N, C-alpha and C positions, 0 to 999 in steps of 0.2 A: 504494500500500500504506500503510495507516494505521499508527500506532505500535504498536497491539496486535498486528496481523498481523506486523509486522516483529519484534516481541519474540518471538512464537511461532516465527517462521522461524529466528531466531538460537538460540532454545532447542533446537529440533529439530536444527539443525546442530551445536550443542554436544554434544547427547546422541549423535548419530550419529558424529561425527568426533573428539571430544576424546581418547579413548583412543588411537586410531591416531596422531594428531598428537603426543601426548605420548611415545609409544614412539619415533616417528621422530625427534623433537627430542632425546630422551635418547640415542638411538643416535649422533646427530651430535655432541652435546655431552659425553656421558659423565657428565652430572651432572643429577640429577633436579630440583633446585631451578632451575637455569638453564633446563632444558627447560620447566618449568611457567611460568616468566616468558615464554619465547618463545611458548608456546601461548596464554597470556593476552593477549599483545600481538597475536597473530594474530586472536583473536576480537574484540579491541578495534577492530582495523582493519576487521573484517567489519561491526561495528556502524556504522561510518562509510560503508560501501559501499552503493551502491544495489542492492537485490536483483535488479533487472532486468538489471544489468550482469554478474552472475555466475550468473544462472539457466541451468541446463543443464550447468554445469561448476564447481559449487561445490567438489567434492572437489579438483579440480586447482588451483583458486584458493587454497584453504586450504593445500594441501601446498606450493604454490609460495611463498606468503608465509611459511609456517613455515620452509621450507628456507632462504630468503634471510635471514630473521631469525636462524636458528640459525647459518648460516655467518658472518654478521656478528658474532654473539656469540663464536663460536669464534675468529675472527680476533683479537678483542680479548683473549681469554684464551690464545691460542696453544696449544690443547689438541689431543691426538690422540684418535681415536675407535675404541675397541674395540667390536666387536659382541657379545662374550662376555657383557657385563653386561645385555644386552637381555632383558626378560621375554618368555617364550614360553609358550604353553599346551601343557603336556605332561602325560601321565598319570604317576602316581607310580612306574610300572614302571622299575626300575633300568636294565635293558638299553636301554630306549628313551631314558632320560635320558643314558646314556652315549653312545648313537648321536647324539643331538642335540648333545651337547657336542663330539663329534668333528666333526660337520658344521660347527658354529660355528667350530671351530679351522681347518678347511679354508677356510671362507668368509673368514676373516681373512687368508688367504694370497693371495686374489684381488686383482686390481687394484682401485683405489678405485671406478672407474666401474661395474665388475661388481658389487662389494659393494652399491653404492647401488641399482642396479636390482633385484637379488635381494631386498634388504630391502623396497623399495617393492612388489614383486610378491607376495612370500610373507608378509611381516609386515603390510603395510598393505593388501593385497588390491586394489591398483590395476590397472587394465587397461593394456595396452601403450600405448594412446593417452593415458591419464591420466599414465603415467610419462613419456611423450614430452613432454607439456606441462609437467610439473614440472621435468624435467631439461634441457629445450630441446634434446633429441636427436630425430632422426627415429624414427618408429615402427619402421621396419626396423632401425635401429641398436639400438634397445631390444631387439627380438627377437633380434638377433645377439648382443648382450651377455649376455642371459639364457641363450640356447642355449650359448654358450661357457662361461659360469660353471657351468651345470648339468653340462655335459660334463666340465669340470675337477674338479668335486666328485665326480661319479660315478667318474672315473678314479682319484682318490685314495682314495675310500671302498671301492671294489670291488677286491679283489686281482686281480692279473694272473693269469688262468687261461684254460683252454680254454672255447670256447663252450658245451660241454655242462655244464661245472661252473657257468658263469654262469647257464645256463637252470635248473639245479637250485637255485641260490641264489634266483633270482627266484621259482620255484615255492614254495620254503620260505617266503620272505618273504610271498608272497600268502596262503599257508595260515595263517601266523601272524596276518596282518592280519584274515583272515576269522574266525579263532577269537576275536580281541580284539573284533571288532564283535559277534559273537554273544553274547559274555560281557557286553558293555555293554548290549545290548538286553535280555538276560535280567535283568540287575540292575535296569534301569529298570522292567520290567514287574512286578517283585516288590513 
């Protein structure tokens, strides 16, 4: 690969992964400037890396390097990591923002390993295999942690009630989602 091709490859990787890496590093460090430094160092290391060595698993490589650098930086600063400051894409609907805020509060109560896999899965959109490679856990362990975390979140978010009441809540939520989707499609077409 010549220098021009490598530059294009790095630019594409930057465009594709910079935002996710920045959110991930910010989640770990709780500081945007420190997160930017970590992501910058991650891409500097990518510049030194042979593209053939990371071909096929670039996302895992980037997240692993970013994770290690962020944990090293956090050790130096001895900071705690709240998930509540993480930027998330939400519609301006007040009820939805309130629900997301409640979910984030529940996520903060989860064990650290569950919080991390939930973040990587739902904020960074990594597959179980990619999460496994980033966290050095087995794929089945990642699946178990995500399942356990989602079950714990669901248990805290849904009130204890009868199965019939739960089915009614699910139906109402599904109908509300469908109405929102129809509204969004209608707005786009106008």
